[in-house]
C-alpha positions as CSV (number, residue, x, y, z in Angstrom):
1,M,113.5,99.1,87.6
2,S,112.3,95.9,86.0
3,K,109.2,94.3,84.6
4,V,108.6,91.3,86.8
5,A,106.1,88.5,87.5
6,F,105.4,86.7,90.7
7,I,103.7,83.3,90.8
8,G,102.3,82.0,94.0
9,L,100.9,84.4,96.6
10,G,100.9,82.3,99.8
11,V,102.0,83.5,103.2
12,M,105.5,84.0,101.7
13,G,104.8,85.1,98.2
14,F,102.2,87.7,99.0
15,P,104.6,89.9,101.0
16,M,107.6,89.2,98.8
17,A,105.7,90.4,95.7
18,G,104.7,93.4,97.7
19,H,108.3,94.3,98.4
20,L,109.1,94.1,94.7
21,K,106.3,96.6,94.0
22,K,107.4,98.9,96.8
23,A,110.9,98.8,95.3
24,G,109.5,100.3,92.2
25,H,109.3,97.3,89.9
26,E,106.4,96.8,87.5
27,V,104.8,93.7,89.0
28,T,102.2,91.2,87.5
29,V,101.0,88.4,89.8
30,Y,99.4,85.1,89.4
31,N,97.8,82.8,92.0
32,R,95.9,79.6,91.5
33,T,93.1,81.0,93.6
34,G,92.3,84.2,91.7
35,A,90.8,86.0,94.7
36,K,94.2,86.0,96.3
37,A,95.7,87.8,93.3
38,E,92.9,90.3,93.2
39,A,93.5,91.0,96.9
40,W,97.2,91.5,96.3
41,V,96.4,94.0,93.5
42,K,93.9,95.8,95.7
43,S,96.6,96.1,98.4
44,H,99.7,96.9,96.3
45,G,98.6,97.9,92.8
46,G,100.2,96.3,89.8
47,A,98.3,93.7,87.8
48,A,97.0,90.2,87.9
49,A,97.1,87.6,85.2
50,A,94.9,84.6,84.5
51,T,97.8,82.2,83.9
52,P,101.5,81.9,84.7
53,R,102.2,82.2,81.0
54,E,100.3,85.5,80.8
55,A,102.0,86.8,83.9
56,A,105.4,86.0,82.5
57,A,104.9,87.6,79.1
58,G,107.5,90.3,78.5
59,A,108.9,90.1,82.1
60,E,112.7,90.3,82.6
61,F,112.4,88.3,85.8
62,V,109.7,85.7,86.9
63,F,109.6,84.7,90.5
64,A,107.7,81.7,91.9
65,C,107.0,80.4,95.4
66,V,104.6,77.4,95.2
67,G,104.0,74.2,97.1
68,N,106.1,71.3,95.7
69,D,107.8,69.7,92.6
70,D,104.5,69.0,90.8
71,D,103.2,72.6,91.5
72,L,106.5,74.0,90.2
73,R,106.3,71.9,87.0
74,E,102.7,73.0,86.4
75,V,103.6,76.7,86.6
76,T,106.7,76.4,84.5
77,V,106.3,73.8,81.8
78,G,102.7,73.0,82.2
79,E,100.1,73.8,79.4
80,H,99.8,77.4,80.7
81,G,103.3,77.6,82.3
82,A,105.5,80.6,82.5
83,F,108.3,79.1,80.4
84,H,106.0,79.3,77.4
85,G,105.6,83.0,77.8
86,M,109.0,84.1,78.8
87,R,111.2,86.0,76.3
88,E,114.7,85.0,75.4
89,G,117.2,86.1,78.0
90,A,114.6,86.3,80.9
91,I,115.4,84.8,84.2
92,F,113.1,82.5,86.3
93,V,113.9,82.6,90.1
94,D,112.2,79.7,92.0
95,H,111.8,80.3,95.7
96,T,109.9,77.0,96.3
97,T,111.4,74.5,98.6
98,A,111.6,71.5,96.2
99,S,114.0,68.8,95.2
100,A,117.4,69.3,93.7
101,A,116.3,67.0,90.9
102,V,113.5,69.2,89.7
103,A,115.7,72.2,89.9
104,R,118.2,70.6,87.5
105,E,115.4,69.3,85.3
106,L,113.9,72.8,84.9
107,H,117.4,74.5,84.6
108,A,118.1,72.2,81.5
109,D,114.6,72.9,80.1
110,A,115.0,76.6,80.5
111,K,118.5,76.7,79.0
112,A,117.1,74.9,75.9
113,R,114.6,77.7,75.5
114,G,117.2,80.5,75.9
115,I,116.1,81.5,79.4
116,A,117.8,81.1,82.8
117,F,116.6,79.2,85.8
118,I,117.8,79.8,89.4
119,D,116.7,77.6,92.3
120,A,116.6,79.9,95.2
121,P,114.7,78.5,98.3
122,I,114.3,80.8,101.2
123,S,114.5,80.8,105.0
124,G,113.2,83.3,107.5
125,G,109.5,82.4,107.7
126,Q,106.5,84.5,107.3
127,A,108.0,87.3,109.5
128,G,111.1,87.3,107.3
129,A,109.0,87.7,104.2
130,E,106.8,90.4,105.7
131,N,109.8,92.4,106.9
132,G,111.9,91.9,103.8
133,V,114.8,90.1,105.6
134,L,114.8,86.6,104.1
135,T,117.8,84.5,103.5
136,V,118.1,83.2,99.9
137,M,120.3,80.3,99.0
138,A,120.8,79.9,95.2
139,G,121.9,77.5,92.6
140,G,122.5,78.3,89.0
141,E,124.8,80.3,86.6
142,E,126.8,83.2,88.0
143,N,125.8,85.7,85.3
144,A,122.0,85.0,85.8
145,F,122.3,85.3,89.6
146,A,124.3,88.5,89.3
147,R,121.5,90.0,87.2
148,A,118.8,88.8,89.5
149,K,120.4,89.6,92.9
150,P,119.6,93.4,92.9
151,V,115.9,92.5,92.4
152,I,116.0,89.7,95.0
153,D,117.5,92.2,97.5
154,A,114.0,93.9,97.7
155,Y,113.0,91.2,100.2
156,A,116.3,89.6,101.3
157,R,119.0,90.5,103.7
158,M,121.2,87.7,102.5
159,A,121.3,86.2,99.0
160,K,124.2,84.0,98.0
161,L,125.0,81.8,95.0
162,I,126.1,78.5,96.5
163,G,126.9,76.6,93.4
164,P,125.5,75.2,90.1
165,S,121.9,74.2,89.5
166,G,120.4,72.3,92.5
167,A,122.9,73.8,95.0
168,G,120.2,76.1,96.4
169,Q,117.8,73.3,97.1
170,L,120.6,71.2,98.7
171,T,121.5,74.1,101.0
172,K,117.9,74.5,102.0
173,M,117.9,70.8,103.0
174,V,120.9,71.5,105.2
175,N,118.9,74.3,106.8
176,Q,115.9,72.1,107.5
177,I,118.1,69.3,108.8
178,C,119.7,71.7,111.3
179,I,116.4,73.2,112.4
180,A,114.8,69.8,113.0
181,G,117.4,68.8,115.5
182,L,117.5,72.2,117.1
183,V,113.8,72.4,117.7
184,E,113.7,68.9,119.2
185,G,116.6,69.8,121.5
186,L,114.9,73.0,122.6
187,A,111.6,71.1,123.2
188,E,113.4,68.5,125.3
189,G,115.3,71.1,127.3
190,L,112.1,73.1,128.1
191,H,110.3,69.9,129.0
192,F,113.1,68.8,131.3
193,A,113.1,72.3,133.0
194,K,109.4,72.0,133.6
195,Q,109.7,68.4,135.1
196,A,112.6,69.6,137.2
197,G,110.5,72.4,138.7
198,L,112.7,75.2,137.3
199,D,111.5,78.6,136.2
200,A,111.8,78.0,132.4
201,E,111.9,81.7,131.5
202,A,114.8,82.3,133.9
203,V,116.6,79.3,132.5
204,I,116.3,80.5,128.9
205,E,117.3,84.1,130.0
206,T,120.5,82.6,131.3
207,I,121.5,79.9,128.8
208,S,120.5,82.0,125.8
209,K,123.6,84.1,126.6
210,G,125.8,81.1,126.2
211,A,126.6,78.3,123.7
212,A,123.0,77.0,123.6
213,Q,121.7,80.2,122.0
214,S,119.8,79.9,118.7
215,W,117.2,81.7,116.6
216,Q,114.7,79.1,117.7
217,M,115.4,79.7,121.4
218,E,115.2,83.4,121.1
219,N,112.0,83.4,119.0
220,R,110.0,80.4,120.1
221,Y,110.7,79.6,123.8
222,K,107.9,81.8,125.2
223,T,105.2,80.3,123.0
224,M,106.6,76.8,123.6
225,I,106.2,77.4,127.3
226,E,102.7,78.7,126.8
227,G,101.7,75.9,124.5
228,K,100.8,78.3,121.7
229,F,101.4,77.1,118.1
230,D,98.8,78.7,115.9
231,F,101.3,80.6,113.8
232,G,104.6,80.2,111.9
233,F,105.9,77.4,109.7
234,A,103.4,74.5,109.7
235,V,104.2,71.0,110.7
236,D,102.8,69.7,107.3
237,W,105.3,71.9,105.5
238,M,108.2,70.8,107.6
239,R,107.3,67.1,107.0
240,K,107.3,67.8,103.2
241,D,110.7,69.4,103.5
242,L,112.1,66.6,105.7
243,S,110.9,64.0,103.2
244,I,112.9,65.8,100.5
245,C,116.0,65.7,102.8
246,L,115.6,62.0,103.5
247,D,115.0,61.2,99.8
248,E,118.1,63.1,98.8
249,A,120.1,61.4,101.6
250,R,119.1,58.0,100.2
251,R,120.6,59.1,96.9
252,N,123.8,60.6,98.1
253,G,124.5,58.2,101.0
254,A,124.2,60.7,103.8
255,H,123.2,59.4,107.3
256,L,120.4,61.3,108.9
257,P,119.3,59.4,112.0
258,V,118.2,62.4,114.0
259,T,116.3,63.9,111.0
260,A,114.4,60.7,110.4
261,L,113.5,60.4,114.1
262,V,112.3,64.0,114.3
263,D,110.2,63.5,111.2
264,Q,108.5,60.7,113.0
265,F,107.9,62.9,116.0
266,Y,106.2,65.4,113.7
267,S,103.9,62.6,112.5
268,E,102.8,62.2,116.1
269,V,102.1,66.0,116.3
270,Q,100.0,65.6,113.1
271,A,98.1,62.8,114.8
272,M,97.4,65.2,117.7
273,G,95.7,67.6,115.3
274,G,98.7,69.8,114.8
275,K,99.1,69.7,111.0
276,R,99.0,73.5,110.8
277,W,100.8,74.1,114.1
278,D,104.2,75.8,114.1
279,T,107.2,73.5,114.1
280,S,108.0,74.4,117.7
281,S,105.0,72.2,118.6
282,L,107.3,69.3,119.1
283,I,107.1,70.1,122.8
284,A,103.4,69.3,122.7
285,R,104.0,65.6,122.3
286,L,106.4,65.6,125.3
287,N,104.0,67.5,127.6
288,K,101.3,65.1,126.6
289,A,103.2,62.1,127.8
């Protein structure tokens, strides 16, 4: 068992840190809102620290799941950042969905300090975090990942090193690009079924056994039909992720016309008041028309 720190106790980080504690690790947590850290300690035990630096002191592994590039810089190299408290040879595992550029930047900074940095964004949503079945896509050095993987396995059913620093974030971009198109296709299909007077549940029960099947279809079609979106991965978060994808595409020359279009559709959902709705709420803009 290892001494670990977890920085960022949002809807993903809170249960992920809990799985580490359940696995027997010694866990110290930090959250920008201290009450959340206190609630975690009350629920799981362990300890809370006042700063990322204090949380990371003496830890073999430091995990983070925060909001964006700027948040990540703040908790790593900021005045009270974890990098200042980590011992030589320790490993920082970042589960934030951020840019590949910041991953490479922090990897280089960490290496100069004698520590390792792994960019390891996640997929699986809140349910995946709570059930300990997340998918982790990682970028970094092989030896660091090999050391970290047995600890990551506490909350992941799949964790794979894709390539060097930044590869994890690039893979998460692929994930979000695929999801964006899938959800829009499902929304249009269900909308079409409704307009055609079909029993949408019967349609999905049938086509989900064929080539159209997807995780989104299996897990979101009922709530999409019912118009319920007050759960899941928020539209605001998806737009943040898609902006990262589109920025990277401008750099590498990839063409993402569908992704750009779906991003605009999500802006319409935001304008409808759906900033915190689940991403499956794309169907709401069609049903409104």
